[in-house]
C-alpha positions in Angstrom: 0.0 -0.1 0.0 1.6 3.4 -1.0 2.0 6.1 1.4 -0.9 8.6 1.2 1.2 11.4 2.5 3.2 13.8 -0.1 6.8 12.8 0.1 8.3 16.0 0.9 5.9 16.1 4.1 6.7 12.3 5.0 10.4 13.3 4.5 10.2 16.3 7.0 8.4 14.2 9.5 11.1 11.4 9.1 13.8 14.0 9.9 12.0 15.0 13.0 11.8 11.5 14.2 15.3 10.8 13.4 16.4 13.9 15.3 14.6 12.7 18.3 16.0 9.2 18.2 19.5 10.3 17.9 19.4 12.6 20.6 20.0 11.2 24.0 17.1 11.9 26.1 18.0 9.6 29.0 15.4 8.9 31.4 13.1 11.9 30.9 10.2 10.2 29.1 10.2 7.0 31.1 10.1 8.8 34.5 7.5 11.4 33.0 5.5 8.3 31.9 5.7 6.5 35.3 4.8 9.6 37.1 1.9 10.5 34.9 0.6 6.9 35.3 1.0 6.9 38.9 -0.7 10.3 39.3 -3.6 9.9 36.9 -5.0 6.8 38.6 -5.9 8.2 41.9 -7.1 11.3 40.1 -9.3 9.2 37.8 -10.5 7.3 40.7 -11.3 10.6 42.8 -12.7 12.3 39.9 -15.1 9.6 38.8 -15.8 7.9 42.1 -17.4 10.6 44.5 -20.8 11.8 44.6 -21.7 15.2 46.2 -24.4 15.9 48.5 -25.8 19.3 49.6 -27.7 22.1 48.1 -28.3 22.3 44.2 -25.6 24.9 43.9 -23.0 23.1 45.8 -23.8 19.8 43.8 -23.6 21.9 40.4 -20.3 23.4 41.6 -18.8 20.3 42.4 -19.7 18.6 39.2 -18.5 21.6 37.1 -15.0 21.5 38.8 -15.2 17.5 38.5 -15.7 18.0 34.6 -13.0 20.4 34.2 -10.5 17.9 35.9 -11.6 15.0 33.6 -11.8 17.1 30.5 -8.0 18.1 31.3 -7.0 14.6 32.1 -8.6 13.1 28.8 -7.1 16.0 26.3 -3.7 15.4 28.1 -3.7 11.5 27.3 -5.0 12.4 23.8 -2.3 14.7 23.1 0.4 12.3 24.4 -1.1 9.6 22.2 -1.0 11.7 19.1 2.4 13.1 19.8 3.9 9.7 20.6 2.4 8.1 17.5 3.3 10.9 15.1 7.1 10.9 16.3 7.2 7.3 16.9 8.5 8.2 20.5 8.0 4.6 21.8 10.7 3.2 19.5 13.3 5.3 21.8 11.4 5.2 25.0 9.5 2.0 25.5 7.9 3.0 28.9 5.5 4.9 26.6 3.9 2.0 25.9 3.1 1.0 29.4 1.5 4.3 29.7 -0.5 3.6 26.7 -1.4 -0.1 28.2 -2.5 1.8 31.4 -4.5 4.2 29.6 -6.6 1.5 27.4 -7.4 -0.4 30.8 -8.4 3.1 32.2 -10.6 3.9 29.2 -12.2 0.5 29.7 -12.8 0.8 33.4 -14.1 4.4 32.8 -16.7 3.6 30.0 -18.0 0.6 32.3 -18.4 2.6 35.3 -20.2 5.5 33.8 -22.3 3.4 31.3 -23.1 0.1 33.5 -22.2 0.5 37.1 -23.6 3.8 37.8 -27.1 2.8 36.4 -27.6 0.9 39.6 -27.2 4.5 41.6 -30.4 5.8 40.2 -30.5 9.3 38.6 -28.5 10.9 41.6 -25.7 8.8 41.0 -25.5 9.5 37.1 -25.5 13.2 37.0 -23.7 14.5 34.1 -23.2 18.2 33.2 -24.1 17.6 29.7 -24.9 14.6 27.7 -23.6 16.1 24.5 -20.1 16.5 26.4 -20.2 13.2 27.9 -20.8 11.6 24.5 -18.1 13.6 22.9 -15.6 12.6 25.5 -16.4 9.0 24.8 -15.6 9.4 20.9 -12.3 11.1 21.8 -11.4 8.1 24.0 -12.4 5.8 21.2 -10.1 7.9 18.8 -7.4 8.0 21.4 -7.4 4.1 21.6 -6.5 4.0 17.8 -3.4 6.0 18.3 -2.0 4.1 21.5 -2.5 0.7 19.2 -1.0 2.3 16.2 2.0 3.1 18.3 2.2 -0.5 19.6 2.2 -1.9 16.2 5.0 0.5 14.8 7.2 -0.1 17.9 6.7 -3.9 17.8 7.2 -4.1 14.1 4.2 -6.7 14.0 2.3 -5.5 10.9 3.2 -6.0 7.3 2.3 -4.7 3.8 3.4 -6.8 0.9 5.7 -8.8 3.1 7.4 -5.6 4.4 7.2 -4.3 7.8 5.3 -1.2 8.2 7.3 1.6 9.9 5.4 4.6 8.6 2.9 6.4 11.1 0.3 6.9 8.5 0.2 3.1 7.7 0.3 2.3 11.4 -2.7 4.7 11.9 -4.5 3.1 9.1 -4.3 -0.5 10.1 -5.2 0.5 13.8 -8.2 2.4 12.6 -9.6 -0.5 10.2 -8.8 -2.9 13.0 -10.8 -1.0 15.8 -13.6 -0.5 13.2 -13.7 -4.1 12.4 -13.2 -3.2 8.7 -10.1 -5.1 7.6 -9.3 -4.2 4.0 -6.6 -7.0 3.8 -4.2 -4.9 2.5 -1.9 -4.7 5.7 -1.5 -7.9 7.9 -0.5 -8.3 11.5 2.2 -10.9 12.1 3.6 -12.5 15.4 2.4 -10.7 18.4 0.5 -8.4 16.2 -2.1 -11.1 15.7 -3.1 -11.0 19.4 -2.5 -7.0 19.9 -5.1 -6.8 16.8 -7.6 -9.2 18.5 -7.3 -7.1 21.9 -7.9 -3.9 19.9 -11.0 -5.1 17.9 -12.5 -6.6 21.1 -11.6 -3.3 23.0 -13.1 -1.2 20.4 -16.3 -3.1 20.0 -16.8 -2.9 23.9 -16.2 1.0 24.1 -18.5 1.7 21.2 -20.9 -0.4 22.5 -21.1 1.3 25.9 -20.7 4.6 24.3 -24.0 3.8 22.3 -25.7 2.5 25.5 -24.7 6.0 27.1 -26.3 7.8 24.2 -29.5 5.5 24.5 -29.5 6.2 28.1 -29.6 10.1 27.7 -32.9 9.5 25.8 -36.1 9.9 27.6 -39.2 7.8 26.4 -42.0 10.1 25.4 -44.2 8.8 28.1 -41.8 10.3 30.9 -42.2 13.8 29.4 -45.6 14.3 31.1 
C-alpha cells in the first residue's frame, strides 16, 4: 500500500523522528510516563468515584469542577497519544507503551463505570453536566485508542504490507483504525504478536463503542416520561 502522504511532508516528519531518536533523552520520558501513570490513577478514581451531596448549587459547582479535571486528563492523554504516534517516540522510549497500556485499561474501566455500574445508583448517581459532552468524551477516548494501538504496532514491528514491515506512522494509524472499526481491507496484515494485539484492539473497540451507544441511548427519555 502506497504512502498516502506527500513525499516532501513524509520526509520532513522522518527528519523530526530521526532527530529525536539520535538525541540522548536519558530517562526523561520513562520517568515522566511513570509519574503521569501513578498520578492519573488516583485522580481518575477520585474524579469519577465521588458523589456530592448538599444544596443544588453545591452539587452543580462540584460537578463543574470535576468535569474540568476530567476534560484536562482526557485531553492530556489524547495529546500524548497523538505526539507519541506521530514521532514514533515509543521506539526510543518503550516506557511510553506502558502508559498506553494503562490508558487502554483506564478507558475501559471508565466506560464501564459510567455506562453500566452507575445505572444502579439511579438518577442521583448518574449526574452529568451535559449528555453531549459525555458522548463527545466517549468518542475522543475511542479515537485515542486508535493512536495508542498504532504506536504499539509500529514499535513492535508486527504489521506487514506486501511482506514488508510497516514503519510509517500513517500506515500504522490506517491499520489501527480499520482494525478497531472491524473493517479489515486486507492490505496490511498483523504478524507474530500483532495477531494478539489486533484481537485485543478489536474487542476493546467493540466494547467501548457499545458502551458509548448505551450512554447515548441512556440520555434519551421515553415520550411517556415527558408528562
